[in-house]
RODO-2510 file (C-alpha; in nm, 4 decimals, decimal comma):
residues 539
     n   res          X          Y          Z
     1     m     4,2171    12,0532    12,7907
     2     l     4,2384    12,2080    12,4826
     3     d     4,4041    11,9900    12,2287
     4     e     4,3473    12,1813    11,8902
     5     l     4,2209    12,4687    11,7858
     6     h     4,1197    12,5785    11,3928
     7     v     4,0028    12,8977    11,3138
     8     r     3,9002    13,0069    10,9656
     9     n     3,8098    13,3942    10,8982
    10     v     3,8407    13,5425    11,1813
    11     a     3,9407    13,9081    11,1467
    12     l     4,2600    13,9035    10,9786
    13     i     4,3429    13,5325    11,0178
    14     r     4,2007    13,3668    10,6858
    15     d     4,3399    12,9913    10,8365
    16     a     4,5181    12,8773    11,1085
    17     t     4,5538    12,5977    11,3517
    18     i     4,7294    12,5644    11,6771
    19     d     4,7884    12,2444    11,8722
    20     p     4,8716    12,3856    12,2530
    21     a     5,1064    12,1852    12,4556
    22     p     4,9737    12,0060    12,7717
    23     g     5,2119    12,2494    12,9530
    24     l     5,3060    12,6008    12,8698
    25     t     5,2101    12,7458    12,5301
    26     v     5,3552    13,0833    12,4408
    27     l     5,2188    13,3256    12,1110
    28     t     5,4408    13,6166    12,0248
    29     g     5,4568    13,8375    11,7494
    30     e     5,4928    14,2237    11,6572
    31     t     5,2188    14,4547    11,8346
    32     g     4,9227    14,4617    11,5958
    33     t     4,9604    14,1081    11,4238
    34     g     4,6420    13,9685    11,5400
    35     k     4,7291    13,7918    11,8726
    36     s     4,3815    13,9480    11,9558
    37     a     4,1875    13,7405    11,6760
    38     l     4,2855    13,3926    11,8303
    39     l     4,1427    13,4982    12,1954
    40     s     3,8496    13,6275    11,9975
    41     s     3,8129    13,3013    11,8616
    42     i     3,8213    13,1052    12,2494
    43     k     3,6206    13,3424    12,3808
    44     l     3,3468    13,1783    12,0879
    45     l     3,4445    12,8264    12,1746
    46     v     3,3537    12,9091    12,5366
    47     g     3,0226    13,0666    12,4782
    48     e     3,0539    13,4184    12,4577
    49     r     2,8587    13,6429    12,2673
    50     a     2,9270    13,6349    11,8903
    51     d     2,9989    13,9680    11,6887
    52     a     2,9681    13,9559    11,3047
    53     g     3,2172    14,2520    11,2813
    54     a     3,4727    13,9339    11,3314
    55     v     3,3759    13,8141    11,0370
    56     r     3,6989    13,8400    10,7688
    57     e     3,6327    14,0925    10,5361
    58     g     3,5108    13,9052    10,2341
    59     a     3,3829    13,6155    10,4156
    60     d     3,0557    13,4601    10,4437
    61     a     3,1218    13,3357    10,7701
    62     l     3,3736    13,2426    11,0582
    63     l     3,4342    12,9289    11,1613
    64     v     3,6146    12,7772    11,5008
    65     e     3,6926    12,4569    11,5857
    66     a     3,8038    12,2528    11,8568
    67     r     3,8823    11,9412    12,0266
    68     l     3,9081    11,9212    12,3872
    69     f     3,9314    11,6546    12,6398
    70     l     3,6604    11,7366    12,9192
    71     a     3,7242    11,4147    13,1407
    72     d     3,9602    11,1755    13,2624
    73     g     3,9279    10,8207    13,0316
    74     d     3,7859    11,0039    12,7506
    75     p     3,9618    10,8637    12,4201
    76     d     3,8252    11,0389    12,1876
    77     g     3,7261    11,3821    12,3548
    78     t     3,4670    11,6391    12,2440
    79     v     3,4761    11,8371    11,9323
    80     v     3,2791    12,1715    11,8918
    81     r     3,2365    12,3775    11,6068
    82     r     3,0712    12,7338    11,5961
    83     r     3,0075    12,9163    11,2967
    84     v     2,9077    13,2914    11,2319
    85     g     2,7682    13,4722    10,9048
    86     a     2,8445    13,7897    10,7937
    87     d     2,4726    13,8323    10,8589
    88     g     2,5193    13,7427    11,2876
    89     r     2,3193    13,4115    11,2352
    90     g     2,5044    13,1581    11,4167
    91     r     2,5111    12,7801    11,4576
    92     v     2,6555    12,5322    11,7265
    93     e     2,7384    12,1972    11,7199
    94     v     2,8928    11,9763    11,9831
    95     d     3,0184    11,6181    11,8593
    96     g     2,8587    11,6688    11,5388
    97     h     2,5069    11,7797    11,6976
    98     m     2,3354    12,0740    11,7190
    99     a     2,3081    12,2720    12,0510
   100     s     2,2719    12,6334    12,2286
   101     v     2,5510    12,8564    12,3097
   102     r     2,3953    12,8265    12,6299
   103     e     2,5052    12,4616    12,6247
   104     l     2,8176    12,5265    12,4928
   105     a     2,9028    12,7472    12,7404
   106     a     2,8112    12,5066    13,0333
   107     g     2,9645    12,2228    12,8611
   108     v     3,2915    12,3655    12,7857
   109     g     3,3324    12,7299    12,9461
   110     f     3,3853    12,5912    13,2758
   111     s     3,7430    12,4151    13,1276
   112     i     3,8664    12,7189    13,0089
   113     d     3,9531    13,0247    13,2016
   114     l     4,0362    13,3440    12,9906
   115     c     4,2709    13,5975    13,1850
   116     g     4,3579    13,9636    13,1424
   117     q     4,0085    14,0653    12,9561
   118     h     3,7891    14,2032    13,2273
   119     e     3,4649    14,0797    13,1142
   120     h     3,5590    13,7197    13,0777
   121     q     3,7808    13,6430    13,3999
   122     r     3,6143    13,3841    13,6127
   123     l     3,8218    13,5102    13,9286
   124     l     3,6161    13,8480    13,8662
   125     s     3,2775    13,6772    13,9117
   126     v     3,2021    13,6811    14,3051
   127     a     2,9960    13,3980    14,2420
   128     t     3,3025    13,1773    14,2011
   129     h     3,4772    13,3017    14,5280
   130     v     3,3213    13,0724    14,7611
   131     d     3,4167    12,7641    14,5031
   132     m     3,7784    12,8421    14,4693
   133     l     3,7908    12,9095    14,8820
   134     d     3,6208    12,5272    14,9563
   135     a     3,7823    12,3602    14,6626
   136     w     4,1233    12,5162    14,8127
   137     a     4,0487    12,4685    15,1660
   138     g     3,9465    12,0897    15,1415
   139     e     3,7941    11,7682    15,3486
   140     d     3,7429    12,0260    15,6745
   141     v     3,5225    12,3108    15,4673
   142     a     3,3817    12,0060    15,2670
   143     a     3,2414    11,8478    15,5587
   144     a     3,1354    12,1410    15,7307
   145     l     2,9438    12,2567    15,3830
   146     a     2,8113    11,9180    15,3550
   147     a     2,6484    11,9022    15,7234
   148     y     2,5103    12,2645    15,6572
   149     d     2,3516    12,1472    15,3352
   150     e     2,1970    11,8258    15,5124
   151     a     2,0657    12,0978    15,7911
   152     l     1,8963    12,3482    15,5625
   153     a     1,7181    12,0361    15,3786
   154     a     1,5681    11,9442    15,7245
   155     a     1,4960    12,3242    15,7949
   156     k     1,3156    12,3280    15,4670
   157     a     1,1099    12,0285    15,4884
   158     a     1,0108    12,1470    15,8436
   159     a     0,8612    12,4890    15,7407
   160     d     0,6874    12,2550    15,4842
   161     e     0,5280    12,0829    15,6879
   162     l     0,4617    12,3678    15,9109
   163     g     0,3292    12,5475    15,6468
   164     r     0,1028    12,2569    15,5454
   165     v    -0,0145    12,2023    15,9380
   166     r    -0,1191    12,5662    15,8989
   167     e    -0,2926    12,5611    15,5927
   168     a    -0,4880    12,2531    15,6938
   169     a    -0,5983    12,4777    16,0347
   170     r    -0,7059    12,7480    15,8696
   171     a    -0,9828    12,5696    15,6984
   172     s    -1,3074    12,7526    15,6579
   173     s    -1,6087    12,5990    15,8434
   174     e    -1,7546    12,5058    15,4773
   175     k    -1,4360    12,2853    15,4462
   176     l    -1,4175    12,1624    15,7563
   177     e    -1,8013    12,0374    15,7204
   178     d    -1,7078    11,8986    15,3855
   179     a    -1,4293    11,6818    15,5303
   180     q    -1,6229    11,5980    15,8343
   181     f    -1,8905    11,4596    15,5815
   182     a    -1,6474    11,2630    15,3523
   183     l    -1,4748    11,1221    15,6677
   184     r    -1,7948    11,0246    15,8206
   185     r    -1,9216    10,8579    15,4616
   186     i    -1,5873    10,6432    15,4352
   187     d    -1,5537    10,5242    15,7768
   188     e    -1,9309    10,4072    15,7756
   189     v    -1,8046    10,1810    15,4940
   190     k    -1,4176    10,1464    15,6474
   191     p    -1,2953    10,0103    15,3040
   192     e    -0,9570     9,8420    15,3246
   193     e    -0,6387     9,8892    15,0680
   194     g    -0,6957     9,6053    14,8070
   195     e    -1,0779     9,5251    14,9225
   196     y    -1,2131     9,6430    14,5985
   197     e    -0,9983     9,4987    14,3835
   198     a    -1,0192     9,1688    14,5237
   199     l    -1,4405     9,1882    14,5022
   200     e    -1,3997     9,2790    14,1104
   201     e    -1,1709     8,9930    14,0796
   202     r    -1,4168     8,7489    14,2911
   203     l    -1,7841     8,8537    14,2353
   204     p    -1,8196     8,7369    13,8924
   205     r    -1,7461     8,4052    13,9842
   206     f    -2,0124     8,3972    14,2672
   207     e    -2,2547     8,5568    14,0626
   208     h    -2,2385     8,3319    13,7630
   209     a    -2,1728     8,0156    13,9900
   210     e    -2,4678     7,8152    13,8389
   211     a    -2,3551     7,8684    13,4761
   212     l    -1,9743     7,7964    13,5697
   213     m    -2,0822     7,4645    13,7553
   214     s    -2,2927     7,3700    13,4698
   215     a    -2,0348     7,4379    13,2569
   216     a    -1,7736     7,2513    13,3951
   217     a    -1,9960     6,9559    13,4790
   218     g    -2,1003     6,9523    13,0994
   219     a    -1,7424     6,9244    12,9866
   220     r    -1,6546     6,6910    13,1927
   221     e    -1,9625     6,4664    13,0920
   222     a    -1,8700     6,5087    12,7540
   223     l    -1,4883     6,4148    12,7875
   224     t    -1,5224     6,0694    13,0345
   225     g    -1,9068     5,9839    13,0276
   226     d    -2,0420     5,6918    12,8279
   227     d    -1,9594     5,7178    12,4665
   228     g    -1,7768     6,0645    12,5556
   229     a    -1,4450     6,1686    12,3780
   230     c    -1,2211     5,9388    12,6299
   231     d    -1,4196     5,6361    12,5058
   232     a    -1,3635     5,7322    12,1647
   233     m    -0,9966     5,8318    12,2012
   234     s    -0,9271     5,4788    12,3746
   235     g    -1,0807     5,2880    12,1276
   236     a    -0,8979     5,4652    11,8309
   237     v    -0,5577     5,4042    12,0110
   238     q    -0,6613     5,0129    12,0272
   239     a    -0,7491     4,9780    11,6492
   240     l    -0,4042     5,1936    11,5875
   241     r    -0,2279     4,9474    11,8044
   242     g    -0,3683     4,6474    11,6191
   243     a    -0,3287     4,7842    11,2888
   244     s     0,0471     4,9106    11,3982
   245     a     0,1530     4,5286    11,3305
   246     y     0,1378     4,5472    10,9551
   247     d     0,2701     4,9513    10,9492
   248     q     0,4973     5,1070    11,2431
   249     a     0,3370     5,4293    11,0940
   250     l     0,0196     5,4058    11,2736
   251     g     0,1883     5,2459    11,6057
   252     t     0,3251     5,6100    11,5773
   253     l     0,0105     5,7984    11,5602
   254     a    -0,1325     5,6148    11,8316
   255     d     0,1920     5,7014    12,0689
   256     r     0,0530     6,0536    11,9890
   257     l    -0,3065     5,9817    12,0246
   258     e    -0,2345     5,8156    12,3438
   259     s    -0,0585     6,1304    12,5164
   260     s    -0,3213     6,3416    12,4267
   261     l    -0,6013     6,1054    12,5859
   262     i    -0,3588     6,1631    12,8919
   263     d    -0,4221     6,5478    12,8782
   264     v    -0,7965     6,5371    12,8092
   265     e    -0,8034     6,2715    13,1159
   266     d    -0,6139     6,5374    13,3046
   267     v    -0,8361     6,8212    13,2256
   268     s    -1,1274     6,6061    13,3216
   269     a    -1,0232     6,5675    13,6350
   270     e    -0,9230     6,9420    13,7002
   271     l    -1,2936     7,0009    13,5777
   272     r    -1,4268     6,7888    13,8456
   273     d    -1,2274     6,9585    14,1127
   274     y    -1,3342     7,2664    13,9759
   275     a    -1,7234     7,1987    13,9782
   276     d    -1,6575     7,0659    14,3947
   277     s    -1,4840     7,3958    14,4630
   278     m    -1,7759     7,5728    14,3693
   279     d    -1,9628     7,6052    14,6981
   280     f    -2,2523     7,8441    14,6121
   281     d    -2,3788     8,0116    14,8976
   282     p    -2,6657     8,2771    14,8415
   283     q    -2,6400     8,4718    15,1348
   284     e    -2,2525     8,5497    15,1080
   285     l    -2,3482     8,6130    14,7505
   286     a    -2,5532     8,8719    14,8769
   287     q    -2,3034     9,0175    15,1146
   288     m    -2,0692     9,0254    14,8322
   289     q    -2,3046     9,2142    14,6453
   290     s    -2,3925     9,4355    14,9004
   291     r    -2,0353     9,5173    15,0110
   292     m    -1,9426     9,6073    14,6252
   293     a    -2,2314     9,8455    14,5786
   294     q    -2,1051    10,0326    14,8753
   295     l    -1,7147    10,0543    14,7781
   296     q    -1,8853    10,1148    14,4093
   297     r    -2,0815    10,4049    14,5745
   298     l    -1,7785    10,5715    14,7467
   299     v    -1,5529    10,5668    14,4119
   300     r    -1,8383    10,7438    14,2536
   301     s    -1,8514    11,0456    14,5177
   302     f    -1,4473    11,0598    14,5980
   303     g    -1,2848    10,8107    14,3101
   304     p    -1,2669    10,7605    14,0267
   305     r    -1,0272    10,5248    14,1848
   306     m    -1,0258    10,3128    14,5329
   307     a    -0,6772    10,4808    14,6024
   308     d    -0,8623    10,8270    14,5472
   309     v    -1,1011    10,7222    14,8006
   310     l    -0,8147    10,6313    15,0836
   311     r    -0,6279    10,9828    14,9826
   312     r    -0,9651    11,1626    15,0521
   313     r    -1,0029    11,0245    15,3896
   314     e    -0,6355    11,0939    15,4931
   315     e    -0,7204    11,4735    15,3307
   316     a    -1,0081    11,4959    15,5355
   317     a    -0,8944    11,3391    15,8655
   318     e    -0,5833    11,6056    15,8467
   319     v    -0,8411    11,8704    15,8284
   320     v    -1,0559    11,7800    16,0892
   321     a    -0,7558    11,6637    16,3164
   322     a    -0,6311    12,0269    16,3072
   323     a    -0,9678    12,1671    16,3655
   324     s    -1,0185    11,9568    16,6800
   325     d    -0,6637    11,9558    16,8441
   326     g    -0,6408    12,2491    16,9532
   327     g    -0,3570    12,3955    16,7725
   328     e    -0,1162    12,1104    16,9055
   329     r    -0,0091    11,9664    16,5816
   330     e     0,0824    12,3290    16,4968
   331     r     0,2860    12,3899    16,8374
   332     r     0,4554    12,0506    16,7354
   333     a     0,5313    12,1456    16,3873
   334     k     0,6505    12,4834    16,4946
   335     r     0,8935    12,3153    16,7726
   336     a     1,0315    12,1080    16,4844
   337     l     1,0936    12,3962    16,2722
   338     e     1,2328    12,5855    16,5942
   339     e     1,4740    12,2575    16,6534
   340     a     1,5565    12,2469    16,2906
   341     e     1,6506    12,6301    16,2378
   342     a     1,8978    12,5714    16,5748
   343     l     2,0728    12,3166    16,4146
   344     l     2,1295    12,4909    16,0812
   345     a     2,2463    12,7966    16,2263
   346     k     2,4958    12,6390    16,4689
   347     r     2,5988    12,4427    16,1333
   348     a     2,6080    12,7629    15,9507
   349     d     2,8277    12,8950    16,2294
   350     a     3,0648    12,5865    16,1854
   351     l     3,0912    12,6462    15,8108
   352     d     3,1626    12,9957    15,8370
   353     a     3,4317    12,9188    16,1177
   354     a     3,6087    12,6670    15,8807
   355     r     3,6090    12,9305    15,5857
   356     a     3,7672    13,1819    15,8072
   357     k     4,0018    12,9565    15,9363
   358     a     4,0752    12,8798    15,5700
   359     a     4,0792    13,2198    15,3949
   360     p     4,4255    13,3717    15,5711
   361     q     4,6220    13,0780    15,4466
   362     l     4,4785    13,1036    15,1326
   363     c     4,5608    13,4935    15,1074
   364     r     4,8898    13,4423    15,2817
   365     l     4,9889    13,1728    14,9839
   366     v     4,8539    13,4161    14,7237
   367     g     5,0738    13,7198    14,9039
   368     q     5,3630    13,5429    14,9013
   369     q     5,3087    13,4661    14,4662
   370     m     5,2430    13,8508    14,4425
   371     v     5,5485    13,9111    14,5531
   372     k     5,7266    13,7056    14,3479
   373     l     5,5622    13,8857    14,0526
   374     e     5,6658    14,1886    14,2345
   375     m     5,3435    14,3545    14,2986
   376     g     5,5193    14,5372    14,6009
   377     t     5,2785    14,5538    14,9113
   378     a     4,9308    14,4431    14,7086
   379     s     4,7512    14,1701    14,8953
   380     i     4,4181    14,0436    14,9004
   381     e     4,2016    13,9563    15,1402
   382     v     3,8386    13,7323    15,1739
   383     r     3,5795    13,9108    15,3362
   384     q     3,2863    13,6764    15,4738
   385     e     2,9533    13,8758    15,5359
   386     r     2,6488    13,6407    15,6959
   387     l     2,3387    13,7034    15,4916
   388     p     2,0071    13,7343    15,6006
   389     r     1,8459    13,4350    15,6963
   390     s     1,6024    13,4077    15,3568
   391     k     1,9008    13,4454    15,1697
   392     w     2,1046    13,1563    15,2960
   393     t     2,1801    12,9167    14,9748
   394     r     2,3170    12,5690    14,9216
   395     r     2,6619    12,7299    14,9345
   396     g     2,5944    12,8889    15,2816
   397     p     2,4767    13,1306    15,4892
   398     s     2,7355    13,4026    15,4628
   399     a     2,8602    13,6302    15,0867
   400     v     3,2421    13,5412    15,0330
   401     e     3,4218    13,7891    14,8164
   402     f     3,8023    13,8248    14,7580
   403     l     3,9162    14,1982    14,7461
   404     y     4,2227    14,3589    14,6430
   405     h     4,4619    14,5775    14,8230
   406     p     4,6791    14,7549    14,5778
   407     a     4,9305    14,8896    14,8454
   408     a     4,9391    14,8115    15,2483
   409     g     4,7879    15,1319    15,3048
   410     l     4,5510    15,1318    15,0650
   411     a     4,1532    15,0169    15,1274
   412     a     4,0539    14,7003    14,9849
   413     r     3,8541    14,7042    14,6889
   414     p     3,6549    14,4610    14,4694
   415     l     3,8837    14,2930    14,2244
   416     r     3,6138    14,3736    13,9514
   417     k     3,7219    14,6851    13,9934
   418     i     4,0762    14,6623    13,9479
   419     a     4,1769    14,9232    13,6767
   420     s     4,5048    14,7584    13,5142
   421     g     4,4483    14,4605    13,3049
   422     g     4,8159    14,3337    13,3892
   423     e     4,7344    14,4038    13,7256
   424     v     4,4459    14,1603    13,7342
   425     s     4,6055    13,9222    13,5396
   426     r     4,8903    13,8842    13,7728
   427     v     4,6715    13,8540    14,0833
   428     m     4,4908    13,5646    13,8847
   429     l     4,8131    13,3927    13,8228
   430     a     4,8934    13,4094    14,1872
   431     c     4,5473    13,2460    14,2527
   432     k     4,5874    13,0088    14,0413
   433     v     4,8893    12,9006    14,1294
   434     v     4,7839    12,8480    14,4651
   435     l     4,4788    12,6682    14,3838
   436     g     4,6760    12,4089    14,1865
   437     e     4,5233    12,0807    14,1270
   438     s     4,2116    12,2014    14,3660
   439     d     4,0940    12,4379    14,0838
   440     q     3,8714    12,3009    13,8452
   441     c     3,9442    12,4740    13,5143
   442     d     4,2024    12,3029    13,2924
   443     t     4,2955    12,5536    13,0286
   444     l     4,4175    12,9041    13,1599
   445     v     4,4682    13,1816    12,8638
   446     f     4,6330    13,4935    12,9857
   447     d     4,6482    13,8291    12,7769
   448     e     4,8175    14,0878    12,9189
   449     v     4,9643    13,9369    13,1861
   450     d     5,3103    14,1137    13,1371
   451     a     5,1737    14,4356    13,0921
   452     g     5,4518    14,6859    13,2155
   453     v     5,6479    14,4192    13,3119
   454     g     6,0496    14,3554    13,2560
   455     g     6,3496    14,2922    13,4685
   456     a     6,3684    14,0507    13,7622
   457     t     5,9623    14,0776    13,7266
   458     a     5,9762    13,9261    13,3870
   459     v     6,1937    13,6484    13,5201
   460     a     5,9912    13,6107    13,8136
   461     l     5,6502    13,5910    13,6027
   462     a     5,8223    13,3425    13,3563
   463     d     5,8624    13,1132    13,7157
   464     v     5,5320    13,1653    13,8315
   465     l     5,3673    13,0826    13,4448
   466     a     5,5986    12,7633    13,4752
   467     q     5,5208    12,6751    13,8006
   468     l     5,1262    12,7050    13,7057
   469     a     5,2023    12,4953    13,4037
   470     r     5,2611    12,1646    13,6188
   471     t     4,8692    12,1605    13,6975
   472     h     4,7298    12,3367    13,4405
   473     q     4,7243    12,3862    13,0542
   474     v     4,8535    12,7399    13,0181
   475     i     4,8213    12,9636    12,6934
   476     v     4,9955    13,3003    12,7043
   477     v     4,9949    13,5991    12,4905
   478     t     5,3700    13,7523    12,5450
   479     h     5,6032    14,0013    12,4273
   480     l     5,8560    13,8937    12,7012
   481     a     6,1632    13,6849    12,5877
   482     q     6,1494    13,5401    12,9664
   483     v     5,8575    13,4067    12,9501
   484     a     5,8447    13,2807    12,5553
   485     v     6,2039    13,0268    12,6387
   486     r     6,0285    12,8681    12,9176
   487     a     5,7181    12,7495    12,6680
   488     d     5,6753    12,3759    12,5512
   489     r     5,5309    12,4821    12,2724
   490     h     5,6025    12,8378    12,0870
   491     y     5,3644    12,9921    11,7788
   492     l     5,4653    13,3066    11,5928
   493     v     5,1839    13,5768    11,4894
   494     q     5,2869    13,7276    11,1595
   495     k     5,0686    13,9666    10,9776
   496     s     5,1306    14,0564    10,5635
   497     a     5,0863    14,3759    10,4162
   498     g     4,8722    14,4422    10,1137
   499     d     4,5376    14,6060    10,0970
   500     l     4,3515    14,2842    10,2689
   501     p     4,6394    14,1625    10,5177
   502     e     4,6540    13,8135    10,6501
   503     t     4,7435    13,7111    11,0096
   504     t     4,9426    13,3646    10,9991
   505     i     4,9901    13,1844    11,3101
   506     r     5,2697    12,8939    11,3013
   507     e     5,4798    12,6845    11,5361
   508     i     5,8442    12,7767    11,5297
   509     s     6,1449    12,5869    11,6956
   510     g     6,5097    12,5622    11,6413
   511     q     6,6732    12,8601    11,4701
   512     e     6,3483    13,0384    11,3886
   513     r     6,2820    13,0336    11,7518
   514     v     6,6302    13,1775    11,8675
   515     r     6,5697    13,4594    11,5864
   516     e     6,2069    13,5072    11,7639
   517     v     6,3437    13,5330    12,0997
   518     a     6,6027    13,7460    11,9902
   519     r     6,3828    14,0408    11,8133
   520     m     6,2057    14,0117    12,1447
   521     l     6,4954    14,0910    12,3694
   522     s     6,6360    14,4093    12,1653
   523     g     6,4028    14,4444    11,8825
   524     d     6,6867    14,3013    11,5931
   525     t     6,8687    13,9801    11,5413
   526     s     7,2417    14,1127    11,5866
   527     e     7,4691    13,8243    11,6491
   528     a     7,4794    13,9446    12,0337
   529     s     7,0946    13,9224    12,0406
   530     l     7,1102    13,5942    11,8983
   531     a     7,3541    13,4832    12,1620
   532     h     7,1851    13,5728    12,4096
   533     a     6,8488    13,4246    12,2917
   534     r     7,0538    13,0768    12,2718
   535     q     7,1790    13,1455    12,6261
   536     m     6,8166    13,1565    12,7443
   537     l     6,7117    12,8762    12,5383
   538     g     7,0037    12,6770    12,6437
   539     c     7,1196    12,6033    12,2737
***
């Protein structure tokens, strides 16, 4: 939701701020006052291309700033700034950090839909139609789409496996000979996982067993042998104990030395156990050295690590197996792919059927809204066309597009080919009302939605916009008093006179709003017009 919009030096606007209501906000004013400049600012906000010509005459740059709430539970919102210089150079910031226009479009663009200018309407992008249908259809289509997506992934995995098996089967005779040689060399040694690393740890102990035993025995003798460290420390403890009768400080030192003596005796015992555990066996050492030499030769040939050796064996075994099984592995992989494709086709049919079931209901409800908008016998339909298998995507196996019937007897045509901006805006309005809360777009900005509308249609249009404002934030540029009086917040757009006119935008209420509605009704502020305006506003 758009919480606040600040615009500076955009076209005729020098400085303006609006705080749209969560529901319906209208902007009104005489033709030519500069309402389109505000819409241009919102286009910049959602990542549209910048035009240096939009910079106000005499200014160095334009600036558009906004705070938006893009997710529930975000108390601070997202702050966006976009600056465009008169030289065409631009800068984008999101929450104080530099960003690209593409990041701006991805982060903010999805939340705001500009309705009324052909090049900016999400409804006119065929790529979004399937998402709108699925969002409205709900759980039935969602479950079918999830099952289809799972089958699509399984089919891809099966195709990849078949390709890998075929690649192995296509190995040249030279590659096969290399694989057979590697497999023979490695299997002669039969390395086991973790064996090489264990030998690396154990072998140095066996190779230096005599030195280790000698070091352990010598250290133990120095600690506990005749006149060793333990005897000397024990004598020192006794001497300190005897003198401690005259000075307790020596008793404390005796305690500490005695504790150290216990540690030394423990170390001596461990050295004894260590020496006893060293069972030097020249034959076992020779076997370990021979085994290590075998493993090291494999590592030098297929390494640099033993893990590489083991992986090379798997690859070689696969090549040899593929060449020697008479094509059985390929046949199994092909059968698996056929089964995966059959399941995928079944789930693709189920997804198409779920969408085909939901589409007429959606079109009927949109048609009811179009009738309310006095669009005669105009209607929409959903065309679903199965694509070639190579073009299936995670969105589904078929292309989905909304088509527009201008009248009951006329052929359907793509929405993007609707000639009238007001007409396409009303189709958009009807769709958005039906989509309701399932539509992921938070803010809708309507321009030209009231083009060529008057009388009962104007009242109907106001009713539909008010209904839409219950589920969306709606901002409307309008010339219809019937729409203006339904707004939660009303902004007046005016333009000053002079050589360099200036557009101002300010919120109005009370009697000022009454006078603006009167002007919209009859072009003047006569007493009759004011009375009619008060009646419409309920004041």
